[in-house]
C-alpha positions as a Markdown table, in Angstrom:
| # | Residue | x | y | z |
|---|---|---|---|---|
| 1 | Unk | -25.1 | 15.1 | 3.4 |
| 2 | Unk | -26.7 | 11.9 | 4.5 |
| 3 | Unk | -30.2 | 11.1 | 2.9 |
| 4 | Unk | -31.9 | 11.4 | 6.3 |
| 5 | Unk | -30.5 | 15.0 | 6.6 |
| 6 | Unk | -31.9 | 15.9 | 3.1 |
| 7 | Unk | -35.3 | 14.4 | 3.9 |
| 8 | Unk | -35.7 | 16.3 | 7.1 |
| 9 | Unk | -34.5 | 19.5 | 5.5 |
| 10 | Unk | -36.8 | 19.0 | 2.6 |
| 11 | Unk | -39.8 | 18.8 | 5.0 |
| 12 | Unk | -38.6 | 21.9 | 6.7 |
| 13 | Unk | -38.4 | 23.9 | 3.4 |
| 14 | Unk | -41.8 | 22.7 | 2.3 |
| 15 | Unk | -43.2 | 24.0 | 5.6 |
| 16 | Unk | -41.4 | 27.3 | 5.0 |
| 17 | Unk | -43.0 | 27.9 | 1.7 |
| 18 | Unk | -46.5 | 28.1 | 3.2 |
| 19 | Unk | -45.7 | 29.7 | 6.6 |
| 20 | Unk | -43.4 | 32.6 | 6.1 |
| 21 | Unk | -44.8 | 36.1 | 5.5 |
| 22 | Unk | -46.2 | 36.6 | 2.0 |
| 23 | Unk | -43.6 | 39.3 | 1.2 |
| 24 | Unk | -40.7 | 37.1 | 2.2 |
| 25 | Unk | -38.5 | 35.6 | -0.5 |
| 26 | Unk | -39.2 | 31.9 | -1.3 |
| 27 | Unk | -36.4 | 29.3 | -1.1 |
| 28 | Unk | -35.3 | 26.8 | -3.8 |
| 29 | Unk | -36.9 | 23.4 | -3.4 |
| 30 | Unk | -33.6 | 21.5 | -3.2 |
| 31 | Unk | -30.8 | 23.7 | -1.9 |
| 32 | Unk | -27.3 | 22.3 | -1.7 |
| 33 | Unk | -26.1 | 22.2 | 2.0 |
| 34 | Unk | -22.5 | 22.5 | 3.0 |
| 35 | Unk | -20.9 | 22.0 | 6.3 |
| 36 | Unk | -20.6 | 25.3 | 8.3 |
| 37 | Unk | -17.7 | 24.9 | 10.7 |
| 38 | Unk | -18.0 | 28.4 | 12.1 |
| 39 | Unk | -21.1 | 30.1 | 13.5 |
| 40 | Unk | -23.7 | 30.6 | 10.7 |
| 41 | Unk | -24.2 | 34.1 | 9.5 |
| 42 | Unk | -27.4 | 35.7 | 11.0 |
| 43 | Unk | -27.7 | 38.1 | 8.1 |
| 44 | Unk | -27.4 | 35.6 | 5.2 |
| 45 | Unk | -30.5 | 34.4 | 3.4 |
| 46 | Unk | -30.9 | 30.7 | 3.5 |
| 47 | Unk | -29.2 | 29.2 | 1.4 |
| 48 | Unk | -26.3 | 31.5 | 1.7 |
| 49 | Unk | -25.8 | 31.9 | -2.0 |
| 50 | Unk | -29.0 | 34.0 | -2.1 |
| 51 | Unk | -27.1 | 36.9 | -0.5 |
| 52 | Unk | -27.5 | 38.9 | 2.7 |
| 53 | Unk | -30.3 | 40.8 | 4.3 |
| 54 | Unk | -30.1 | 44.6 | 4.2 |
| 55 | Unk | -33.1 | 46.0 | 6.1 |
| 56 | Unk | -35.3 | 45.6 | 9.2 |
| 57 | Unk | -38.0 | 44.2 | 7.0 |
| 58 | Unk | -35.5 | 41.6 | 5.7 |
| 59 | Unk | -34.7 | 40.7 | 9.2 |
| 60 | Unk | -38.4 | 40.0 | 9.9 |
| 61 | Unk | -38.4 | 37.5 | 7.0 |
| 62 | Unk | -35.0 | 36.0 | 8.1 |
| 63 | Unk | -36.4 | 35.7 | 11.6 |
| 64 | Unk | -39.3 | 33.7 | 10.3 |
| 65 | Unk | -37.0 | 31.4 | 8.3 |
| 66 | Unk | -34.8 | 30.8 | 11.4 |
| 67 | Unk | -37.8 | 30.1 | 13.6 |
| 68 | Unk | -39.2 | 27.6 | 11.2 |
| 69 | Unk | -35.9 | 25.7 | 10.7 |
| 70 | Unk | -35.4 | 25.6 | 14.5 |
| 71 | Unk | -38.8 | 24.0 | 14.9 |
| 72 | Unk | -38.4 | 21.6 | 12.1 |
| 73 | Unk | -34.8 | 20.4 | 12.9 |
| 74 | Unk | -34.4 | 20.8 | 16.6 |
| 75 | Unk | -37.3 | 21.9 | 18.7 |
| 76 | Unk | -40.5 | 20.5 | 17.1 |
| 77 | Unk | -43.5 | 22.5 | 16.0 |
| 78 | Unk | -45.1 | 25.0 | 18.4 |
| 79 | Unk | -48.8 | 25.0 | 17.5 |
| 80 | Unk | -51.1 | 28.1 | 17.9 |
| 81 | Unk | -52.7 | 28.4 | 21.3 |
| 82 | Unk | -56.2 | 27.0 | 21.6 |
| 83 | Unk | -59.2 | 29.2 | 20.6 |
| 84 | Unk | -60.8 | 28.7 | 24.0 |
| 85 | Unk | -58.7 | 29.9 | 26.9 |
| 86 | Unk | -60.4 | 31.1 | 30.2 |
| 87 | Unk | -59.1 | 31.7 | 33.7 |
| 88 | Unk | -60.2 | 32.4 | 37.2 |
| 89 | Unk | -58.4 | 33.9 | 40.2 |
| 90 | Unk | -58.7 | 32.7 | 43.7 |
| 91 | Unk | -56.3 | 34.3 | 46.1 |
| 92 | Unk | -52.8 | 33.9 | 44.6 |
| 93 | Unk | -53.9 | 31.0 | 42.3 |
| 94 | Unk | -54.7 | 31.8 | 38.7 |
| 95 | Unk | -56.4 | 28.8 | 37.2 |
| 96 | Unk | -56.3 | 28.4 | 33.4 |
| 97 | Unk | -58.5 | 26.3 | 31.2 |
| 98 | Unk | -57.8 | 25.6 | 27.6 |
| 99 | Unk | -59.8 | 23.5 | 25.1 |
| 100 | Unk | -59.6 | 22.5 | 21.5 |
| 101 | Unk | -61.2 | 19.9 | 19.3 |
| 102 | Unk | -63.3 | 18.5 | 22.1 |
| 103 | Unk | -60.4 | 18.1 | 24.6 |
| 104 | Unk | -59.6 | 20.3 | 27.6 |
| 105 | Unk | -56.8 | 20.8 | 30.0 |
| 106 | Unk | -56.3 | 23.0 | 33.1 |
| 107 | Unk | -53.4 | 24.2 | 35.1 |
| 108 | Unk | -52.6 | 26.6 | 37.9 |
| 109 | Unk | -50.0 | 29.3 | 38.2 |
| 110 | Unk | -49.1 | 31.2 | 41.4 |
| 111 | Unk | -49.1 | 35.0 | 41.2 |
| 112 | Unk | -47.4 | 37.0 | 43.9 |
| 113 | Unk | -48.0 | 40.7 | 43.6 |
| 114 | Unk | -45.9 | 43.5 | 45.1 |
| 115 | Unk | -46.8 | 44.6 | 48.5 |
| 116 | Unk | -47.1 | 48.3 | 47.4 |
| 117 | Unk | -48.7 | 50.1 | 44.5 |
| 118 | Unk | -51.9 | 49.4 | 42.7 |
| 119 | Unk | -50.9 | 47.9 | 39.4 |
| 120 | Unk | -51.3 | 46.6 | 36.9 |
| 121 | Unk | -47.8 | 45.3 | 37.6 |
| 122 | Unk | -45.0 | 44.2 | 35.4 |
| 123 | Unk | -44.3 | 40.5 | 36.1 |
| 124 | Unk | -41.6 | 37.8 | 35.7 |
| 125 | Unk | -42.8 | 34.4 | 34.6 |
| 126 | Unk | -40.5 | 31.9 | 36.3 |
| 127 | Unk | -40.2 | 28.3 | 35.3 |
| 128 | Unk | -40.7 | 26.1 | 38.3 |
| 129 | Unk | -39.3 | 28.6 | 40.9 |
| 130 | Unk | -37.8 | 32.0 | 41.0 |
| 131 | Unk | -34.0 | 32.0 | 41.4 |
| 132 | Unk | -33.2 | 35.7 | 40.7 |
| 133 | Unk | -33.9 | 38.8 | 42.8 |
| 134 | Unk | -36.6 | 41.2 | 41.7 |
| 135 | Unk | -36.8 | 44.9 | 42.3 |
| 136 | Unk | -39.8 | 46.4 | 44.1 |
| 137 | Unk | -42.9 | 46.7 | 41.9 |
| 138 | Unk | -42.5 | 43.5 | 39.9 |
| 139 | Unk | -44.9 | 40.6 | 40.4 |
| 140 | Unk | -43.8 | 36.9 | 40.2 |
| 141 | Unk | -45.7 | 34.3 | 38.3 |
| 142 | Unk | -44.6 | 30.7 | 38.9 |
| 143 | Unk | -45.2 | 28.6 | 35.8 |
| 144 | Unk | -45.5 | 24.8 | 36.3 |
| 145 | Unk | -43.6 | 23.8 | 33.2 |
| 146 | Unk | -43.2 | 20.2 | 34.4 |
| 147 | Unk | -47.0 | 19.8 | 34.3 |
| 148 | Unk | -47.2 | 21.0 | 30.7 |
| 149 | Unk | -44.5 | 18.6 | 29.6 |
| 150 | Unk | -42.6 | 16.2 | 31.8 |
| 151 | Unk | -38.8 | 16.2 | 31.9 |
| 152 | Unk | -37.8 | 13.3 | 34.2 |
| 153 | Unk | -35.7 | 11.5 | 31.6 |
| 154 | Unk | -36.1 | 10.1 | 28.1 |
| 155 | Unk | -39.2 | 8.1 | 29.2 |
| 156 | Unk | -41.0 | 11.5 | 29.6 |
| 157 | Unk | -41.5 | 11.9 | 25.8 |
| 158 | Unk | -45.1 | 12.7 | 25.0 |
| 159 | Unk | -46.2 | 13.0 | 28.7 |
| 160 | Unk | -47.9 | 16.1 | 30.2 |
| 161 | Unk | -50.9 | 18.3 | 29.6 |
| 162 | Unk | -49.7 | 19.5 | 26.2 |
| 163 | Unk | -49.7 | 16.0 | 25.0 |
| 164 | Unk | -53.1 | 15.2 | 26.6 |
| 165 | Unk | -54.4 | 17.9 | 24.3 |
| 166 | Unk | -52.5 | 17.2 | 21.1 |
| 167 | Unk | -51.5 | 13.6 | 21.4 |
| 168 | Unk | -48.4 | 11.8 | 22.7 |
| 169 | Unk | -47.0 | 11.6 | 19.2 |
| 170 | Unk | -47.0 | 15.4 | 18.7 |
| 171 | Unk | -43.5 | 16.4 | 17.4 |
| 172 | Unk | -43.1 | 19.3 | 19.9 |
| 173 | Unk | -40.2 | 18.8 | 22.4 |
| 174 | Unk | -40.7 | 19.5 | 26.1 |
| 175 | Unk | -39.2 | 23.0 | 25.7 |
| 176 | Unk | -41.6 | 23.8 | 22.8 |
| 177 | Unk | -44.5 | 22.5 | 24.8 |
| 178 | Unk | -43.5 | 24.8 | 27.7 |
| 179 | Unk | -43.2 | 27.8 | 25.3 |
| 180 | Unk | -46.8 | 27.0 | 24.1 |
| 181 | Unk | -47.9 | 26.9 | 27.8 |
| 182 | Unk | -46.4 | 30.3 | 28.4 |
| 183 | Unk | -48.3 | 31.6 | 25.4 |
| 184 | Unk | -51.5 | 30.1 | 26.8 |
| 185 | Unk | -50.7 | 31.8 | 30.1 |
| 186 | Unk | -50.3 | 35.2 | 28.4 |
| 187 | Unk | -53.5 | 34.7 | 26.5 |
| 188 | Unk | -55.3 | 34.1 | 29.8 |
| 189 | Unk | -53.7 | 37.2 | 31.4 |
| 190 | Unk | -54.8 | 39.3 | 28.4 |
| 191 | Unk | -58.3 | 38.0 | 28.4 |
| 192 | Unk | -58.9 | 38.0 | 32.2 |
| 193 | Unk | -61.6 | 40.5 | 33.2 |
| 194 | Unk | -63.1 | 41.6 | 36.5 |
| 195 | Unk | -63.4 | 40.0 | 39.0 |
| 196 | Unk | -60.9 | 37.5 | 37.6 |
| 197 | Unk | -58.2 | 40.0 | 36.8 |
| 198 | Unk | -54.7 | 39.2 | 37.9 |
| 199 | Unk | -53.7 | 42.9 | 37.9 |
| 200 | Unk | -50.8 | 42.2 | 35.5 |
| 201 | Unk | -49.5 | 44.5 | 32.8 |
| 202 | Unk | -49.1 | 42.1 | 29.9 |
| 203 | Unk | -47.0 | 44.7 | 27.9 |
| 204 | Unk | -44.3 | 44.3 | 30.5 |
| 205 | Unk | -43.7 | 40.6 | 31.0 |
| 206 | Unk | -40.4 | 38.8 | 31.5 |
| 207 | Unk | -39.6 | 35.1 | 31.5 |
| 208 | Unk | -36.8 | 33.3 | 33.3 |
| 209 | Unk | -35.6 | 29.9 | 34.5 |
| 210 | Unk | -32.3 | 28.3 | 35.6 |
| 211 | Unk | -30.4 | 25.4 | 34.1 |
| 212 | Unk | -32.8 | 23.2 | 32.0 |
| 213 | Unk | -35.5 | 25.7 | 32.8 |
| 214 | Unk | -33.3 | 28.4 | 31.5 |
| 215 | Unk | -33.1 | 26.7 | 28.2 |
| 216 | Unk | -36.9 | 26.6 | 28.2 |
| 217 | Unk | -37.2 | 30.3 | 29.1 |
| 218 | Unk | -35.0 | 31.2 | 26.1 |
| 219 | Unk | -37.2 | 29.3 | 23.8 |
| 220 | Unk | -40.3 | 30.9 | 25.2 |
| 221 | Unk | -38.8 | 34.4 | 24.8 |
| 222 | Unk | -37.8 | 33.5 | 21.2 |
| 223 | Unk | -41.2 | 32.4 | 20.1 |
| 224 | Unk | -43.6 | 34.8 | 21.8 |
| 225 | Unk | -43.1 | 38.4 | 20.9 |
| 226 | Unk | -45.3 | 39.6 | 23.8 |
| 227 | Unk | -42.4 | 38.8 | 26.2 |
| 228 | Unk | -40.6 | 42.1 | 26.8 |
| 229 | Unk | -37.6 | 40.7 | 28.7 |
| 230 | Unk | -36.0 | 37.2 | 28.5 |
| 231 | Unk | -33.5 | 36.1 | 31.2 |
| 232 | Unk | -32.0 | 32.6 | 30.7 |
| 233 | Unk | -29.9 | 31.8 | 33.8 |
| 234 | Unk | -27.1 | 29.2 | 33.6 |
| 235 | Unk | -28.8 | 27.5 | 30.7 |
| 236 | Unk | -25.7 | 26.0 | 29.2 |
| 237 | Unk | -25.5 | 23.9 | 26.0 |
| 238 | Unk | -28.8 | 23.9 | 24.2 |
| 239 | Unk | -29.6 | 27.2 | 25.8 |
| 240 | Unk | -27.2 | 30.1 | 25.6 |
| 241 | Unk | -24.4 | 27.7 | 24.5 |
| 242 | Unk | -23.9 | 27.0 | 20.8 |
| 243 | Unk | -23.6 | 23.4 | 19.7 |
| 244 | Unk | -20.5 | 24.0 | 17.7 |
| 245 | Unk | -18.8 | 25.9 | 20.5 |
| 246 | Unk | -19.7 | 23.3 | 23.1 |
| 247 | Unk | -18.0 | 20.6 | 21.0 |
| 248 | Unk | -14.9 | 22.7 | 20.6 |
| 249 | Unk | -14.9 | 23.5 | 24.4 |
| 250 | Unk | -15.3 | 19.8 | 25.3 |
| 251 | Unk | -12.6 | 18.6 | 22.9 |
| 252 | Unk | -13.7 | 15.0 | 23.4 |
| 253 | Unk | -13.1 | 15.1 | 27.1 |
| 254 | Unk | -16.7 | 14.6 | 28.2 |
| 255 | Unk | -16.5 | 17.5 | 30.6 |
| 256 | Unk | -18.9 | 19.7 | 28.7 |
| 257 | Unk | -22.4 | 18.7 | 27.6 |
| 258 | Unk | -22.7 | 18.3 | 23.9 |
| 259 | Unk | -25.5 | 17.4 | 21.5 |
| 260 | Unk | -25.1 | 13.6 | 21.5 |
| 261 | Unk | -25.2 | 13.5 | 25.3 |
| 262 | Unk | -28.1 | 15.9 | 25.7 |
| 263 | Unk | -30.6 | 13.9 | 23.7 |
| 264 | Unk | -29.8 | 10.8 | 25.8 |
| 265 | Unk | -30.5 | 12.7 | 29.0 |
| 266 | Unk | -34.0 | 14.1 | 28.5 |
| 267 | Unk | -36.7 | 15.2 | 26.1 |
| 268 | Unk | -35.9 | 18.9 | 25.8 |
| 269 | Unk | -35.4 | 18.6 | 22.1 |
| 270 | Unk | -37.4 | 16.9 | 19.3 |
| 271 | Unk | -36.8 | 13.5 | 17.9 |
| 272 | Unk | -35.9 | 15.1 | 14.6 |
| 273 | Unk | -32.8 | 16.6 | 16.2 |
| 274 | Unk | -31.4 | 13.1 | 16.7 |
| 275 | Unk | -30.5 | 13.1 | 13.0 |
| 276 | Unk | -28.0 | 16.0 | 13.6 |
| 277 | Unk | -26.4 | 15.5 | 17.0 |
| 278 | Unk | -23.4 | 13.8 | 15.6 |
| 279 | Unk | -23.0 | 16.3 | 12.8 |
| 280 | Unk | -24.1 | 19.6 | 14.2 |
| 281 | Unk | -22.0 | 21.5 | 11.6 |
| 282 | Unk | -24.7 | 20.8 | 8.9 |
| 283 | Unk | -27.3 | 22.7 | 10.9 |
| 284 | Unk | -28.1 | 26.0 | 9.2 |
| 285 | Unk | -28.3 | 27.7 | 12.6 |
| 286 | Unk | -26.8 | 27.6 | 16.1 |
| 287 | Unk | -28.1 | 29.1 | 19.3 |
| 288 | Unk | -26.8 | 32.6 | 18.6 |
| 289 | Unk | -29.7 | 32.5 | 16.1 |
| 290 | Unk | -32.2 | 31.2 | 18.6 |
| 291 | Unk | -31.2 | 34.1 | 20.9 |
| 292 | Unk | -31.4 | 36.4 | 18.0 |
| 293 | Unk | -35.1 | 35.6 | 17.5 |
| 294 | Unk | -35.7 | 37.7 | 20.6 |
| 295 | Unk | -34.4 | 40.9 | 18.9 |
| 296 | Unk | -35.2 | 43.7 | 19.1 |
| 297 | Unk | -36.9 | 42.9 | 22.4 |
| 298 | Unk | -34.7 | 42.6 | 25.5 |
| 299 | Unk | -32.6 | 39.7 | 26.5 |
| 300 | Unk | -30.1 | 39.2 | 29.3 |
| 301 | Unk | -28.0 | 36.0 | 29.5 |
| 302 | Unk | -26.7 | 35.1 | 33.0 |
| 303 | Unk | -24.0 | 32.4 | 32.9 |
| 304 | Unk | -21.6 | 30.8 | 35.4 |
| 305 | Unk | -17.9 | 30.2 | 34.7 |
| 306 | Unk | -17.7 | 27.7 | 37.6 |
| 307 | Unk | -19.8 | 25.0 | 36.2 |
| 308 | Unk | -17.8 | 23.3 | 33.4 |
| 309 | Unk | -20.7 | 21.0 | 32.3 |
| 310 | Unk | -22.6 | 24.1 | 31.2 |
| 311 | Unk | -19.9 | 25.1 | 28.8 |
| 312 | Unk | -19.2 | 28.7 | 30.0 |
| 313 | Unk | -16.9 | 29.5 | 27.1 |
| 314 | Unk | -19.5 | 28.3 | 24.7 |
| 315 | Unk | -22.2 | 30.5 | 26.2 |
| 316 | Unk | -19.8 | 33.5 | 26.3 |
| 317 | Unk | -19.0 | 33.2 | 22.6 |
| 318 | Unk | -22.5 | 32.3 | 21.6 |
| 319 | Unk | -24.1 | 35.3 | 23.3 |
| 320 | Unk | -21.4 | 37.6 | 22.1 |
| 321 | Unk | -22.2 | 36.5 | 18.5 |
| 322 | Unk | -25.9 | 36.8 | 19.2 |
| 323 | Unk | -25.5 | 40.4 | 20.2 |
| 324 | Unk | -24.6 | 41.3 | 16.7 |
| 325 | Unk | -28.3 | 41.0 | 15.7 |
| 326 | Unk | -29.3 | 43.7 | 18.2 |
| 327 | Unk | -26.3 | 45.8 | 17.0 |
| 328 | Unk | -27.5 | 45.5 | 13.4 |
| 329 | Unk | -31.0 | 46.7 | 14.4 |
| 330 | Unk | -29.5 | 49.7 | 16.2 |
| 331 | Unk | -30.5 | 48.5 | 19.7 |
| 332 | Unk | -27.3 | 46.8 | 21.0 |
| 333 | Unk | -28.1 | 47.8 | 24.6 |
| 334 | Unk | -31.3 | 45.7 | 24.5 |
| 335 | Unk | -29.1 | 42.6 | 24.7 |
| 336 | Unk | -26.7 | 41.9 | 27.5 |
| 337 | Unk | -24.6 | 38.9 | 28.6 |
| 338 | Unk | -23.0 | 38.4 | 32.0 |
| 339 | Unk | -20.6 | 35.5 | 32.8 |
| 340 | Unk | -20.0 | 35.3 | 36.5 |
| 341 | Unk | -17.1 | 33.9 | 38.5 |
| 342 | Unk | -17.5 | 30.5 | 40.1 |
| 343 | Unk | -20.5 | 30.0 | 42.4 |
| 344 | Unk | -23.1 | 27.4 | 43.2 |
| 345 | Unk | -25.3 | 26.4 | 40.3 |
| 346 | Unk | -28.6 | 28.4 | 40.2 |
| 347 | Unk | -27.5 | 30.4 | 43.3 |
| 348 | Unk | -27.6 | 34.0 | 42.1 |
| 349 | Unk | -24.3 | 35.8 | 42.8 |
| 350 | Unk | -24.1 | 39.4 | 44.1 |
| 351 | Unk | -21.5 | 40.0 | 41.3 |
| 352 | Unk | -24.4 | 40.1 | 38.8 |
| 353 | Unk | -26.7 | 42.2 | 40.8 |
| 354 | Unk | -26.3 | 45.4 | 38.9 |
| 355 | Unk | -26.4 | 43.6 | 35.5 |
| 356 | Unk | -29.8 | 42.2 | 36.3 |
| 357 | Unk | -31.1 | 45.2 | 38.1 |
| 358 | Unk | -30.6 | 47.6 | 35.1 |
| 359 | Unk | -32.4 | 45.3 | 32.7 |
| 360 | Unk | -35.3 | 44.9 | 35.1 |
| 361 | Unk | -35.6 | 48.6 | 35.8 |
| 362 | Unk | -35.5 | 49.6 | 32.1 |
| 363 | Unk | -37.5 | 46.9 | 30.4 |
| 364 | Unk | -40.0 | 46.0 | 33.1 |
| 365 | Unk | -40.3 | 49.1 | 35.3 |
| 366 | Unk | -39.9 | 51.5 | 32.3 |
| 367 | Unk | -37.3 | 53.7 | 33.9 |
| 368 | Unk | -35.6 | 56.1 | 31.5 |
| 369 | Unk | -31.9 | 56.8 | 31.2 |
| 370 | Unk | -30.8 | 53.3 | 32.5 |
| 371 | Unk | -27.6 | 52.0 | 31.0 |
| 372 | Unk | -28.1 | 48.5 | 29.9 |
| 373 | Unk | -24.9 | 48.2 | 27.8 |
| 374 | Unk | -23.9 | 44.9 | 29.6 |
| 375 | Unk | -21.0 | 42.8 | 28.3 |
| 376 | Unk | -19.4 | 41.2 | 31.3 |
| 377 | Unk | -16.8 | 38.4 | 31.5 |
| 378 | Unk | -16.0 | 38.6 | 35.2 |
| 379 | Unk | -13.5 | 35.7 | 35.4 |
| 380 | Unk | -11.7 | 36.9 | 32.2 |
| 381 | Unk | -12.4 | 33.7 | 30.4 |
| 382 | Unk | -12.1 | 35.4 | 27.0 |
| 383 | Unk | -13.4 | 34.4 | 23.6 |
| 384 | Unk | -11.7 | 35.0 | 20.2 |
| 385 | Unk | -14.6 | 35.8 | 17.9 |
| 386 | Unk | -12.4 | 36.0 | 14.9 |
| 387 | Unk | -12.0 | 32.2 | 14.9 |
| 388 | Unk | -15.8 | 31.6 | 14.8 |
| 389 | Unk | -17.4 | 34.7 | 13.2 |
| 390 | Unk | -16.5 | 35.2 | 9.6 |
| 391 | Unk | -19.3 | 37.7 | 8.8 |
| 392 | Unk | -19.6 | 41.4 | 9.4 |
| 393 | Unk | -22.6 | 43.2 | 11.0 |
| 394 | Unk | -24.8 | 45.2 | 8.6 |
| 395 | Unk | -26.9 | 48.3 | 9.4 |
| 396 | Unk | -30.5 | 47.2 | 9.1 |
| 397 | Unk | -32.3 | 50.4 | 8.8 |
| 398 | Unk | -35.9 | 50.8 | 7.5 |
| 399 | Unk | -36.1 | 50.7 | 3.7 |
């Protein structure tokens, strides 16, 4: 491993020592890293020679380790939300103010409530705009993620409300800043009182987005446990697609987005990730583990076989591997993935109607007896897991 890799990893581990739960095992100061050509084992302690996890409590610790490594090596640190968050409601506009260390920011979200019922309503937080159909009884909250952190191109680094509050040199990537903004929004919804109430049930919140915003929605769902349902739509490489699989799918053709290309396009990832994009096999995680952070809460991955740039084979295999986390926890039907046939990007196809509907009805509307065992590969693309998954799935019962 190159010295730069060892330096960044050392910083990550020192952060781990002071931030994981007190009951979690500590890690050696200088672990020996090896290239991992296949998808890293979700159930192995880090480093791998320390054995495998065997309980739900172990998974809670392993989850903390994964979350910290992702922030240190790929996404940038997500700070706690500010101590002072207030909000007011005027018509459909929910205005949020946040302040910390003498600085303040404000932003507006649009809330559209159902035309019937009295609430409080479950709600979907949509990055930028809503691109999936909702069942009756679910509110829509449009989240202005571009205001929180810009994503025009690489010149957007350090621009947006998040950086106005924390400084342009803060290590958080745009996606991490957006996730922070979603957490601020949830804080505001939880604290809103009459007459400012938004009439939203904060125990039944979902988050979604398409394409680049789908990547962001996955990060938000992974890092805020108050989100009941996460729905990344056509998020591709760096979202539901694994880095290792994207490289294999691309095969040097340039037809599938890979890590070296993505950091030159925009600021979705932290500058620390630049050390790894040409050597992703040294990363102690891949995006099946990012998705696994959502477990045991609900996640539905919606992907599109017709858009080669997104790496549909990579997303199919990555999410199939991710589902093993929910399987180990005994809630496999809390995670679904659906790869559609060819259709226009971010134009929701009727083919996936039922897949989406059952997840909405069960995890937002609270309907009982809804079958959410969704594993769909509509175009029959196929994925040979045996070539990429060399670990078995344990049973993680309570100790």
